[in-house]
N, C-alpha and C positions, 0 to 999 in steps of 0.2 A: 574433503573436510565437510563435516555435517554441522550446520549452524542450528543450535537448539534455542536460540534467543527468541523471546517474545518481545516485540518492540512496544514502545510507549509513544502515543501521540503527544505532541507539544501542546500544553494547555493554553498557550498563547495563540494557537491556531483554531479559529472557529470553523465549523463546517456544517454543511447540510447537503443532502442528496436532492437534486432537482431534476426531474425527468430522467432518472437513471444515471446521472453524473454527479459525482461529489464536487462541490465547490468549496475550496479551502480558502479562508481569509486569514492572511498573516496580519494579526491585529497591530503589531508594533510597526511593521514596515508599510502597512496599508496596501499590500499586494494581494492578488487573487490568483489562484491556480485551479483550473478545471480538469478533472480526471476523466478518462474514458471509462468504458464499462468494466474493463479488467482492473484498471487502477482503482476504481470505486470499490470493486469486490475486495481488493487487497486492503484498501483503507478501512473498510468496515470490519475486517477480520484480523487486522494486524496485531491487535492487543490480546486476542484470545487463542491464537494458534501459532505454534512455532513454524519455522521456515519449511521444514520437511512436510508437515501436515498441510500447510497452506499451499505449497507447490502441488501436492497430490490432489487437493481439492480444486485448484485452478485447472489442472490437467483434465479432471473429470468434467468440470462445469463448462469449460471452453473447448473441449475436444482437441487438446494439444498433448504432445508427449510430456511425461514428467520431467525429462531432461530439459526440454525447451522452457517449460513452466518455471523450473527452478532457476535456470540461467537468467531468464527475463525478470523473475521476481527479485533475485539478488541485485541485479542492476537497478531496478526500480527502487528498492529499499535504500540503496546507496544514494540515489538521486534525492529521495525524500529526506534522508539524513543531512545531505549537503544543503538542501533548501531550508532546513530547520523545522520541517514539518514533523519529523520524528526525533526523539531524544536518544 
């Protein structure tokens, strides 16, 4: 199954990249989540690339297989949706 969706960040989540890591602040809950380098890359590009494009770019940027990049990307996107970071 190919996922063509481009995701949207939740406008109630403020964020900033500090020293290469995205810091997400869930304004309503008052919680903070810090993303690693790959998570930050995904967060920065999640609104302008579909899953297939993003997985391919992750594979090239981080020297992993496209299959591994896609699998991990889908799991990470699901986690972001569950946390409320993505709509």
